[in-house]
SERO-4910 file (N, C-alpha, C, O; in steps of 0.05 Angstrom, whole numbers):
BEGIN
 pado doro    nc1    nc2    nc3   cac1   cac2   cac3    cc1    cc2    cc3    oc1    oc2    oc3
  Met    A     20    -26     -2      6      2      3     15     18      1     33     21     18
  Glu    A     11     41    -19     24     71    -22     23     86      2      1     96      6
  Val    A     45     92     21     39    117     45     54    143     31     62    141      8
  Ile    A     57    163     43     69    184     57     75    186     82     58    191    100
  His    A    102    181     86    117    179    117    133    213    116    140    224     96
  Asp    A    136    222    138    165    233    141    184    230    133    187    208    123
  Leu    A    204    245    133    224    230    123    246    229    152    265    244    156
  Leu    A    231    201    172    241    201    199    237    229    208    216    239    200
  Gly    A    258    246    225    243    264    241    240    291    231    228    310    241
  Tyr    A    254    288    207    253    315    188    217    324    180    207    317    159
  Asp    A    206    335    197    177    344    192    176    354    167    157    345    154
  Gly    A    194    372    153    195    390    129    195    373    102    193    383     80
  Leu    A    198    353    107    209    334     85    184    307     80    186    290     97
  Lys    A    165    303     61    157    275     58    170    261     36    183    269     17
  Ile    A    164    234     46    178    210     31    148    193     21    131    187     38
  Tyr    A    145    185     -7    132    166    -21    143    133     -9    165    126    -15
  Gln    A    125    115      6    127     81      7    112     71     -1     91     80     -9
  Asp    A    119     49      0    100     24      0    107     -1     11    125    -16      3
  Ser    A     92     -2     29     93    -25     52     95    -53     37    106    -73     48
  Asp    A     84    -53     16     79    -79      2    104    -90    -16    112   -112    -23
  Ala    A    114    -62    -21    140    -58    -55    164    -53    -38    181    -70    -37
  Phe    A    168    -30    -23    190    -28    -22    196      8     -4    187     30    -10
  Ser    A    211      1     15    218     22     34    250     29     42    265     10     43
  Phe    A    259     50     45    280     55     47    290     46     75    275     46     94
  Ser    A    323     36     75    327     35     98    349     58    113    359     80    109
  Ile    A    347     39    133    371     63    152    399     60    134    414     79    139
  Asp    A    408     45    117    433     51    114    434     76     93    451     94     92
  Ser    A    406     74     71    409    106     62    415    130     78    426    149     66
  Leu    A    408    133    106    411    154    119    437    152    131    445    174    138
  Leu    A    452    134    136    476    132    149    504    146    116    525    158    116
  Leu    A    488    137     98    508    145     71    507    172     67    528    184     62
  Ala    A    485    183     67    475    210     67    485    227     93    488    251     90
  Ser    A    488    220    110    497    233    127    526    234    121    534    257    121
  Phe    A    546    215    116    571    216    115    580    235     94    602    246     95
  Ile    A    561    240     71    562    259     47    574    283     56    560    296     70
  Asn    A    604    294     49    612    324     53    605    335     27    618    331      6
  Thr    A    583    350     28    574    361     -3    586    389     -4    582    403    -24
  Asn    A    599    398     14    624    418      9    610    445     -7    594    462      1
  Asn    A    624    441    -30    614    464    -54    603    454    -76    601    467    -96
  Ala    A    596    429    -73    587    414    -95    567    425   -106    550    435    -91
  Lys    A    564    425   -132    542    440   -150    528    419   -165    506    427   -173
  Ser    A    534    394   -170    525    371   -180    527    341   -170    548    328   -174
  Ile    A    508    332   -159    511    307   -149    491    281   -169    471    285   -182
  Ile    A    502    265   -165    475    236   -177    481    220   -162    505    214   -155
  Asp    A    462    209   -154    448    184   -133    451    166   -152    438    170   -173
  Leu    A    474    133   -150    458    115   -164    445    103   -149    448    106   -125
  Cys    A    420     80   -161    409     58   -143    391     80   -122    389     73    -98
  Thr    A    380    100   -127    365    113   -112    337    111   -101    322    125    -87
  Gly    A    336     88   -114    300     76    -93    284    102    -93    280    119   -111
  Asn    A    273    100    -65    251    123    -70    257    157    -58    244    174    -47
  Ala    A    288    154    -68    304    183    -72    304    186    -41    294    209    -38
  Pro    A    309    175    -15    319    178     10    338    193     16    338    210     33
  Ile    A    364    187     -5    390    204     -3    386    231    -12    390    251      1
  Pro    A    375    228    -46    375    261    -62    356    277    -33    369    295    -22
  Leu    A    328    271    -21    315    288     -9    333    297     20    333    321     27
  Phe    A    347    276     36    370    282     53    382    302     53    379    322     68
  Leu    A    403    298     26    420    322     20    413    346     17    429    364     20
  Thr    A    381    351      8    372    377      0    372    393     26    364    416     24
  Leu    A    382    382     58    386    392     76    401    402     83    400    415    104
  Lys    A    426    397     67    452    412     66    467    410     46    490    401     46
  Ser    A    449    423     16    461    428     -2    442    436    -27    422    423    -34
  Asp    A    452    465    -41    433    473    -56    445    460    -88    441    471   -110
  Ala    A    459    437    -84    468    415   -109    437    418   -125    416    423   -114
  Asn    A    442    412   -163    425    401   -175    431    365   -172    453    355   -177
  Ile    A    412    354   -164    414    327   -161    397    306   -173    375    300   -166
  Ile    A    410    296   -190    399    270   -200    395    252   -184    399    258   -160
  Gly    A    384    225   -189    370    206   -175    361    189   -203    346    197   -221
  Ile    A    378    159   -202    371    143   -225    367    111   -203    380     99   -186
  Glu    A    345    110   -216    321     82   -213    313     71   -230    295     80   -245
  Ile    A    326     44   -233    318     26   -248    293      6   -260    287     -4   -281
  Gln    A    280      7   -231    255     -3   -225    228     27   -229    227     49   -218
  Glu    A    210     15   -248    191     38   -258    177     52   -237    177     76   -233
  Tyr    A    162     29   -221    151     31   -191    166     52   -186    173     70   -201
  Ile    A    174     48   -161    197     49   -143    214     82   -158    215     99   -141
  Ala    A    222     87   -177    223    110   -194    204    126   -195    213    149   -194
  Gly    A    166    124   -198    155    135   -191    144    147   -164    131    167   -159
  Leu    A    154    125   -146    156    136   -111    172    160   -106    168    178    -89
  Ala    A    192    157   -125    220    173   -117    196    203   -132    184    218   -116
  Lys    A    195    206   -158    181    227   -175    164    238   -156    165    261   -150
  Lys    A    146    218   -144    124    245   -126    134    242   -102    114    242    -88
  Ser    A    154    240    -87    170    252    -63    181    273    -70    178    293    -56
  Val    A    197    274    -93    213    299   -104    187    325   -111    189    349   -106
  Glu    A    162    313   -123    143    329   -126    125    350   -100    121    375    -98
  Ile    A    116    327    -83    105    334    -54    114    354    -46    100    373    -42
  Asn    A    153    352    -39    169    368    -31    171    399    -42    176    420    -29
  Asn    A    165    394    -71    163    420    -85    198    421    -91    206    443    -84
  Leu    A    211    411    -98    241    410    -92    252    411   -126    257    389   -137
  Lys    A    255    428   -137    262    426   -167    288    431   -172    296    441   -193
  Asn    A    302    425   -154    336    414   -160    340    392   -159    363    384   -163
  Ile    A    315    369   -152    322    344   -157    309    330   -177    284    329   -177
  Glu    A    322    319   -192    308    303   -228    313    275   -225    337    268   -227
  Ile    A    294    255   -222    291    220   -223    288    211   -248    268    215   -263
  Ile    A    314    196   -255    309    181   -282    304    157   -280    316    144   -262
  Asn    A    289    147   -293    277    107   -286    295    101   -314    285    106   -336
  Ala    A    312     93   -314    337     77   -322    362     56   -316    368     54   -292
  Asn    A    374     43   -331    392     28   -318    418     41   -311    430     53   -330
  Leu    A    431     41   -284    451     55   -289    476     54   -309    487     75   -317
  Ile    A    485     33   -316    497     25   -342    491     37   -363    471     34   -377
  Asn    A    515     57   -367    515     72   -393    502    101   -386    499    118   -404
  Ile    A    497    106   -360    475    132   -357    487    157   -362    474    177   -363
  Tyr    A    520    156   -364    533    174   -372    522    187   -398    524    211   -401
  Lys    A    509    169   -420    502    178   -444    485    194   -439    488    214   -453
  Val    A    464    195   -424    434    204   -416    454    229   -402    462    246   -418
  Val    A    460    233   -381    463    254   -364    498    263   -377    505    285   -368
  Gly    A    509    256   -386    533    268   -391    562    260   -377    564    263   -352
  Asn    A    577    252   -387    608    252   -368    626    268   -361    628    288   -374
  Asp    A    645    265   -337    663    282   -326    646    311   -320    654    332   -329
  Lys    A    627    308   -307    604    336   -298    604    337   -273    609    358   -262
  Phe    A    597    312   -257    583    309   -229    610    310   -214    630    299   -222
  Asp    A    608    329   -182    624    321   -165    621    309   -139    635    312   -118
  Ile    A    599    293   -146    588    273   -120    578    249   -136    556    255   -146
  Val    A    585    222   -141    567    210   -151    565    195   -116    584    195    -99
  Ser    A    533    181   -110    528    175    -84    513    144    -94    498    145   -113
  Cys    A    517    119    -79    506     89    -81    508     80    -54    525     76    -37
  Asn    A    471     75    -55    474     50    -40    472     27    -55    452     30    -69
  Pro    A    484      4    -60    479     -3    -84    463    -39    -75    457    -44    -52
  Pro    A    460    -52    -91    453    -82    -81    483    -92    -62    507    -88    -66
  Tyr    A    471   -106    -41    495   -115    -35    505   -146    -39    528   -154    -33
  Phe    A    481   -163    -51    490   -185    -48    501   -198    -81    488   -196   -102
  Lys    A    520   -209    -78    516   -228   -111    496   -255   -109    484   -267    -91
  Val    A    499   -258   -139    476   -275   -142    488   -300   -157    502   -302   -178
  Ser    A    479   -320   -139    492   -351   -149    463   -372   -145    439   -365   -141
  Glu    A    477   -404   -148    457   -419   -147    446   -414   -118    422   -409   -116
  Asp    A    465   -414    -91    457   -413    -69    445   -386    -63    444   -380    -40
  Ser    A    435   -368    -83    424   -346    -68    392   -349    -60    377   -361    -75
  His    A    385   -339    -39    359   -342    -30    345   -309    -41    347   -290    -25
  Leu    A    333   -305    -66    319   -285    -70    287   -282    -60    269   -300    -61
  Asn    A    284   -258    -51    264   -245    -39    237   -263    -56    240   -269    -79
  Lys    A    217   -269    -44    190   -266    -69    183   -237    -77    173   -233    -99
  Asn    A    189   -216    -61    177   -190    -76    207   -191    -86    228   -197    -76
  Asp    A    196   -178   -118    207   -171   -135    238   -143   -136    262   -145   -140
  Tyr    A    223   -126   -130    231   -103   -118    255   -104   -105    276    -95   -113
  Leu    A    249   -119    -73    265   -120    -51    298   -137    -69    321   -131    -69
  Ser    A    279   -162    -82    308   -177    -98    326   -159   -115    351   -160   -117
  Ile    A    315   -146   -124    326   -123   -148    351    -93   -129    372    -83   -138
  Ala    A    335    -89   -104    345    -76    -94    369    -83    -75    388    -68    -70
  Arg    A    365   -108    -67    386   -125    -52    404   -144    -67    426   -148    -57
  His    A    398   -157    -91    420   -170   -106    430   -157   -125    423   -134   -127
  Glu    A    451   -168   -146    460   -153   -165    450   -172   -187    462   -188   -201
  Leu    A    422   -164   -187    403   -178   -213    408   -161   -240    408   -171   -263
  Lys    A    412   -132   -234    416   -105   -250    445   -109   -259    455   -115   -281
  Cys    A    453   -105   -234    482    -90   -244    499    -95   -219    488    -93   -197
  Asn    A    528   -101   -220    542   -107   -196    561    -83   -192    565    -63   -206
  Phe    A    570    -91   -172    595    -67   -160    615    -51   -180    623    -28   -181
  Leu    A    619    -73   -194    641    -62   -213    631    -42   -235    639    -21   -244
  Asp    A    606    -61   -243    586    -24   -267    586     -6   -243    599     14   -249
  Ile    A    578     -4   -221    573     20   -204    598     27   -211    598     47   -224
  Val    A    618     18   -207    651     38   -203    654     48   -227    655     73   -229
  Lys    A    655     29   -254    663     44   -275    648     66   -280    658     86   -290
  Glu    A    618     62   -272    599     84   -285    604    110   -264    598    132   -273
  Ala    A    611    109   -245    621    132   -221    646    149   -233    648    173   -229
  Ser    A    667    134   -250    682    140   -257    679    156   -277    689    178   -277
  Arg    A    665    150   -296    650    160   -323    641    190   -314    649    210   -325
  Leu    A    625    188   -294    610    208   -285    614    231   -278    600    251   -283
  Leu    A    643    228   -259    652    252   -241    679    261   -251    698    247   -260
  Val    A    676    285   -247    694    301   -248    728    293   -242    731    286   -219
  Asp    A    744    293   -253    774    296   -243    776    304   -214    774    328   -209
  Gly    A    780    285   -192    782    290   -161    752    297   -153    747    319   -142
  Gly    A    740    285   -156    705    281   -159    706    264   -134    729    257   -127
  Ser    A    683    255   -117    683    243    -93    659    224    -97    636    233   -104
  Phe    A    665    194    -92    652    185   -100    646    162    -68    663    150    -55
  Tyr    A    616    163    -64    607    154    -29    595    136    -36    587    137    -60
  Phe    A    589    110    -19    578     93    -22    583     77      1    602     82     15
  Ile    A    563     51      8    557     38     36    559     10     27    545      3      7
  His    A    577    -10     41    574    -35     28    578    -49     53    587    -38     73
  Arg    A    568    -78     51    583   -111     66    610   -101     72    626    -89     57
  Cys    A    611   -108     96    647   -115    103    660   -138     92    683   -138     84
  Glu    A    643   -157     92    657   -178     78    668   -175     54    689   -185     48
  Arg    A    652   -158     36    664   -149      9    682   -132      9    686   -124    -14
  Ile    A    699   -119     27    717   -103     25    733   -103     13    738    -85     -3
  Gln    A    752   -128     18    774   -133     -6    770   -134    -34    789   -128    -48
  Glu    A    751   -140    -44    737   -138    -75    735   -106    -77    743    -93    -97
  Ile    A    722    -93    -53    713    -68    -67    737    -55    -68    737    -40    -87
  Leu    A    754    -55    -58    785    -39    -47    794    -50    -78    795    -34    -97
  Thr    A    799    -72    -80    814    -71   -105    801    -65   -136    816    -64   -155
  Leu    A    775    -63   -138    759    -53   -156    764    -20   -158    766    -10   -180
  Leu    A    767     -5   -136    772     23   -133    800     26   -146    805     45   -160
  Lys    A    815     10   -141    841     18   -147    840     13   -180    846     32   -194
  Gln    A    832    -13   -194    834    -13   -219    815      4   -230    808     -8   -251
  Asn    A    804     24   -228    793     47   -232    801     71   -228    789     91   -235
  Asn    A    823     72   -215    840     97   -209    816    116   -190    806    138   -194
  Phe    A    812     99   -168    805    112   -145    819    116   -125    834     97   -124
  Gly    A    825    137   -101    841    134    -91    817    132    -61    797    146    -61
  Val    A    821    118    -42    802    111    -15    811    141      4    834    148      5
  Lys    A    793    153     16    800    183     29    797    169     54    816    161     67
  Arg    A    774    166     59    752    156     84    741    130     85    734    121     62
  Met    A    738    115    104    726     91    114    713    104    144    721    123    158
  Arg    A    691     87    146    673     92    179    663     68    170    651     62    149
  Phe    A    674     50    195    658     19    198    634     22    212    636     39    230
  Val    A    610     10    211    583     13    220    578    -18    235    583    -40    225
  Tyr    A    568    -14    260    568    -42    276    542    -42    288    531    -20    294
  Pro    A    531    -65    291    500    -60    299    501    -46    336    484    -31    345
  Lys    A    522    -54    349    524    -49    375    554    -51    384    568    -66    371
  Ile    A    566    -36    411    588    -46    409    586    -77    427    571    -84    445
  Gly    A    608    -89    415    622   -121    425    613   -134    396    618   -158    392
  Asp    A    604   -123    380    593   -136    354    615   -132    334    632   -115    339
  Asn    A    616   -151    305    631   -148    292    618   -126    269    594   -124    264
  Ala    A    635   -114    259    623    -94    235    609   -106    212    612   -128    202
  Leu    A    594    -87    205    568    -96    192    564    -92    159    558   -105    139
  Leu    A    570    -67    165    578    -45    139    605    -25    144    619    -18    163
  Val    A    603    -21    110    623      2    118    616     30     98    606     27     76
  Leu    A    621     53    109    622     78     98    651     87     76    674     82     82
  Val    A    646     95     60    670     92     38    670    117     17    653    122      0
  Glu    A    696    131     26    692    161      3    716    163    -10    736    173      0
  Ala    A    716    150    -39    748    153    -58    732    172    -78    709    177    -86
  Lys    A    758    178    -82    764    204   -100    777    192   -134    792    174   -138
  Lys    A    764    210   -153    774    196   -178    801    210   -182    804    233   -172
  Asn    A    820    197   -195    840    197   -207    861    212   -183    882    226   -187
  Lys    A    849    205   -156    873    212   -131    890    186   -114    880    163   -117
  Ala    A    909    188   -102    923    172    -96    910    159    -67    895    174    -55
  Asp    A    913    137    -57    901    127    -25    911    150     -6    934    159     -7
  Asp    A    891    159     11    899    176     38    875    170     48    854    182     43
  Val    A    878    144     69    854    131     82    854    145    110    873    146    124
  Lys    A    826    158    116    832    157    144    802    146    154    779    151    148
  Val    A    813    128    173    783    109    184    775    123    216    786    126    237
  Glu    A    753    128    205    743    145    225    727    130    241    720    107    235
  Glu    A    719    146    272    714    132    287    681    110    285    664    115    269
  Pro    A    680     88    303    663     72    296    632     80    292    622     93    310
  Leu    A    619     75    277    589     86    280    566     61    294    557     45    278
  Tyr    A    559     59    321    546     44    329    513     50    317    505     68    302
  Ile    A    499     27    329    465     28    306    454     36    336    445     58    341
  Tyr    A    458     12    357    441      8    375    452     12    412    473     -2    416
  Leu    A    449     17    421    459     14    449    467     -8    456    456    -29    448
  Asp    A    493     -6    476    492    -36    484    475    -53    498    477    -78    497
  Asn    A    464    -45    508    445    -57    528    410    -55    516    389    -51    528
  Ser    A    416    -60    490    389    -55    485    392    -62    444    410    -55    429
  Lys    A    362    -79    434    376    -81    402    350    -60    391    347    -60    366
  Asn    A    332    -43    406    306    -27    406    316     -6    405    306      9    388
  Ile    A    337      4    422    345     33    425    360     41    403    370     25    387
  Tyr    A    361     63    400    386     78    377    405     92    396    400     98    419
  Thr    A    430     96    382    452    108    394    441    130    390    421    132    376
  Asn    A    459    157    408    445    186    405    453    198    380    440    215    368
  Glu    A    479    186    369    488    193    345    467    189    323    457    207    310
  Val    A    460    165    320    444    154    306    412    166    300    401    165    278
  Leu    A    400    178    329    381    197    330    386    213    318    376    215    296
  Ser    A    407    233    327    413    254    311    408    256    285    393    273    276
  Ile    A    425    234    267    422    231    243    392    235    232    385    252    216
  Phe    A    375    216    244    346    219    241    329    240    240    307    244    229
  Asn    A    348    255    258    335    288    278    309    282    299    289    296    305
  Tyr    A    319    252    310    301    245    332    306    261    363    325    276    364
  Lys    A    289    257    388    305    273    403    319    245    414    310    222    410
  Lys    A    345    253    429    360    236    438    356    217    465    341    228    481
  Val    A    366    197    472    357    179    493    378    197    521    377    188    544
***
């Protein structure tokens, strides 16, 4: 069922979701918070879903933002979210991200962001019966190499590629970045709670720059003594009242 929600604690921003098809995850907001927009004039968000990252970025940037989403219905939700918020600086394009530079132009974006499908597809893959979620979570329509190559084509020299991914794929991720002339600048590991192993990693890499990695302090999602209460940092990202 299609519904309109506040974008978490941001009462001024509305987002269209569908409880039977697709809703954005916490990962998207963690990534949007991690992005330094600085003086960026142009941003493109790949795998944009229903556009939580473009919406969040309007809170800290006046840049022109494009969101790319392959699933027509989900892209429709994103377009409705942009319209209801009257955001003239966001454009949603329903298209495959592979070779999207031929549509939007190459070497022109200051920032590329992406909350990608995390999981490879194999005979052992357990795909969700919900096709929308399967495409969002599994590399059915594109893989991470496709995303890295497209980010390289889209970015200006020295532009920043921001993404979030699963820690178990970090060796592959770093190899692909290096092979495509990205230098890693920042990494931040995301933990469910203190004492757990890291589950996700936030990464900033720059096109045609050398590695100069700063590993930032850990980001914990939940308080140590509870799986149901967010840490103050996460509550701050959500614009919720701190505990």
